[in-house]
N, C-alpha and C positions, 0 to 999 in steps of 0.2 A: 303368916304370909310374908313373902319376900318383898323388899322395897326396891324401887329403882332410884337412881340419883335425883329424880325429880319428884318423888312422892310428896315431899314437904311443900313444893310449889303447888301441886294439884290441890292439896288440902287447904292451903292458904287462899286459893282461888275459888274454893267452895265446890269443887267437882264432886259429882256423885261417884263414889268409889265402890268397887266390888272385886272379888277374887277372880283372876284369870290366869290360868296356867301356873298357879301357885304364887302369883304376884298380886299386890294390892294396886289395882290399876284404875285410872279414870274412865268411867263409862260415858259420862256426858257432863257438860258445863252449863250451857244455856238452853240445851234442848237439841235433839237429834236433827230435826229438820233445819233449824237455823245453822247448826254446825256443818251439816251436809252442804247447804247452799253456799256457805262461806268458802268452802274448799272448791266447789264447782265454779264459783264466780270470781274468787279473789285468792286467798291463801290461808292455810291453817297449819298448826304445829301438832304433830302426834308424838307422844312419848312411846317408843317401841323398844325401849331398852331391855325388855324381857326376852327379846329374841336371842338366839344362840349364835356364837361365832367361834369357828375353829380355824386355826392356822395349820396348814400342811406345808412342810419344808423339805428340801433336799432332792436328790436325783430320782427318788422313788415316789415323790409326791404326786406327780401327774399320772403315773402308772396306777396308783391306788384310786385316784379320782375316776380314771377311765374305767376301771373294773367294777366300780360300785354305782356309777351314775349312767343315766340313759342318753344324755346328750354328749356331743363330742367336744370335750374340753381342750383337746389338742388344737382346735381352731382358734383358741383364745390368744390374743396378743396382749402385751402389757397394757394395763389400764382398761381392759375390757371385762365385762361381766356377762353371765349366761344363766338363764333359767334352766333348771334340770330337776331330776328327782332320783332318789334311791329306790330300787325295787328289791323285793324279797325273792326267794326261790320259786314262788308261785306266780311271780309277776305283779303282785300287789305293791302298792306304793308305801314304802317305809316313811318317806317324808318328801315334800317338795322343797326346793332350796335354790339359792343363788350362789354361783361360783364366781369369785373375783380373782383375776390373774394379776398378782402384784409384781412378780418377777417371772417372766416366761420360763417354763420348765423347772422352776425352782421354788417359788413361794405363791401359795394360793390361800384365799380365805373362803370358807364355806359358811353361809348364813342359813340357819335352820329355824324351824318353828319352836317357840318357847316351850310348849308342852312336850316336845320330843327331844330336848337337849340330851338327856341321859340315854335314851334309846338310840339316838343317832350316834352319840359318842361311842357307845358299845358296838354298834354296827360297824363303824369305821375301824375301831380297834380290832375287832374280830377278823376283819378282812385285811388288816395291815400286816401281811405275811412277809413283805419285803423290806420292812424297816424304815418306812417314811417317818419323818419327825413330825409329831403331832402336839398341838397345844390348844387347850380349851381356854379361850380368853373371854368367855361369856360374862363371867362375874365382874370383870373390870372394864367392860366395854359399854359405853353409853351410846344410845342411838336415837336420833330425832328424825322424823320424816316431816319435811316442810313441803306441803303439797298445794297445788293450785296454779292457775294460769299466771298469777303475778308473783309466785314464790321466788323465782330466781332473780327477778328485777328488784325485789325487796332485799334479798340477801347479798346482792353483788357488792354493796358498799362495805360488807364485813370481811371480804377476802380479795386477795390479788388474783386468785384463780378465776379464769374466765368461765363462770358458770352459766352465763347467758347463752353460750354456744356449745355447752357440753352435750354431746350426742347421747341419745337414749342408750342405756345399758353400757355407758363408759363412766370412768371415774378419774379423779385426780387427788393427789395428796398435797396438802399445803397448809397454810396458816389461815385460821378462821376465827374471827373475833378475838384476836390476840393469842390464840391457842395453837401451838404447833402440832404437826403430824395428824391433821384431821383428814379423814377420807371422805370426800364429797362425791356422791354417786348419783347419776341421773336415773334413779330407779324409784320405785314406790308402788303402792298397791291400790291407788285410787283412780287411775286413768285420767287424772286432772293435770298431769305435769308436775314439775318440781324436783326436789333432790332429797336424798337421805344423807345424814352426816354421822359418821362413826368416829369416836374418839375415846381415849382412855380417861376415865374419871379419876383424875389426881390433881392435887394442888388447886382445888376449887374450880376445875375446868367446867363442870356441869353447870354450876350457878353462873359462871362468867358467860358461857355461851347462851344459856337460856335468857339471861337478862339482856344481853346484847341484841338477840333476835327480837325480843319484844320492845326494846327501846327503839330499834330501827323500824320494826313492822307495826307496832301498836297504832301509831298515828295513821298508818295506811290501811287499817282494817284487819290486820293479821290477828288471828285468835287461836287460843288453845282448843284442840278438838279431841273428843273422847273416842273410845273403841267402838261405841255403838254406831257413830257416823262412819267410821272406817269400814264397818261391815256393810252398811247400805251403799257406800261408794263403790266398794269392790264388787258387790253383787250386781249393781247396774252395769258394770263392765263385763260381767260374766266370769270374773276371776274366781278360781276355786279356793275354798278354805279347808285346810287339812282338819280331819275329824268330822267334817260335814260332807263335803263333796269328794274328798279323797280319803282313802284309808288303806289298811293292809290287805283289804280284799277287793279293791278296785284297781284295775290296771291302767297305765297311762293311755292305752288305746280306748278303753271304756270311757275315759274322762275327756276324750278329744285332745289328748296331749301327744298325738302321733308326731307332731312337729318338733318335739324335744326327745324323740325316741329314734336314735340313729343306729342302724344295723351295719354300719361300716366298721364296727369294732366289737369285740366281745365284752359283755357286761352281764351282771347277775340276771338270769332268766331271759337273756336276749333271744336264745333259740326258741323258747316257749312263746315269747311275744311275737316273734317273726311268724310262727305258726298261726297265732291268733289273727295277725294282720292278713295272712293269706286266706284263712278260713272265713274271716269276717267276724266282727264282734256280735255277741248275742244281745247286748244292751248298750245304750249310749246315754251320756249325760246331755240333756237338752235344756234350753231356756224356754220358759213358758210365761204367758201373762194371763191373768184371770179376766174373764168377761163378766162374771157375776161378782157381787160384793163379798168380800171375805179376804183373809190373809192366809197364805199357805205357810206351814211350819215344817221344820225338820221332822221326818218320820211319818208325815201324813201319806196316805195311800193315793197313788195315781191310778185312775181306772179308765176303762173304755166306756162307750155309751151304754153298755149293758151292765155296768157296775162291776165288771171283772177287773181285779187288780192287775195292772201291767207294769207297775213301777212304784218308786218311793220318792217323795220330796226330800231333798238334802239341804236346801237353803230357801228361805222365802222372806219377803218383807213388803211393806207398802213403799213404793219408790217415791222419794221426795221430789225427784226431777220430773217424773212422768205422771205422778198423781194416780197411779194404778198399782195393783198388786202384781208382783213378779216373783219368779222362783227358778231354781235349778232342780233337776231330779233325773234319776236314771229310769229309762223306760225300755221296753223291748224294742229292738232295732226297727221293727215294722211300724212303730209309732213315732219314729224320730224325725220324719220329714217336716219341713216348715209348713205351717198352717194346719197340721194334723190336729183335729179336735181331741182334747183330753178332758178328764173330769177329776177334780181334786176332792177327796172325801174329807169334809170338815164337819165334825159332830153329826155324823150319819147323813149329811146332805152331800149331794154330788154337785159341785160348783163347776160351771163351764170354764174351760181354759183352752189355749191353743199354743202349739209350738211356734216360737219366733226366733229370728236370727239374733246372734249376740254380736256386739254388746247391745244391751237394752236401750241405753241412752247415749 
């Protein structure tokens, strides 16, 4: 298994470790519920250095991005970021991603999911017909997500950059904890606020930044958080996870991502997706909560009141914030309206559920 620059720290802290996307990653430290509430109410630190980062440079960089992503990256100004996705020729999602505009029309960073780094690099390379300059900096880039309502207040003492007033989906480059050229981004996948910090792991930068964050935040209740709580946090917000809720066979419109699908420019399968939008989707990704006791899991059948299968659960958990079981799943469009009764098949039992609005919490 691959290691991140922080693997030794996780082991020293007694984290429960497991393989994730080829990396030895911390799943939990003190327990999912406690870690989840720490992020919701205060602040926590996630090691997400397994994510992939690509730099695209030159006069053809934006052209390449525009042709392979669904959102309109031409709208990005310097120091702005944008959620988007790659689509294949059938309109399925190759990956969901974030685009960072480092220099307008010249330099961009694309952040992709860890499990898809090789697939995404090949996808970009195969479509790079106009000679954009490409660099895969994933292996040398460290990434920490410091999330929670108190995250920026805790971190402000470590940087001259005004992170307290950093707008959502914008970023700045600056000095952080004595390390230069750190990209501080008002992004994250918890819905709890905070920042993500990207930096090159050289000259002991990873240890220096980790130690500084906990020296500053430890006395204020900041704690390390594992990937298990990251999953419950993102699910409460209704955020999709690639490999569960998004895949090569789900389109952005199926997944409720029409807001990042812009038909003002040509992109892979754009015409096909436009037709799908005009015709209406046959299935939709919905949020649901269970009314009976039980926990929905990926792959469980979603049924109507007669027990006929109408869809599939893609993500599910017991929500630490709500104290009830919640999930995401694809259902036939006729069953996607709010308050529609659903039944989740769990060990041959049909458990009552209903469609609810997102986010859950």
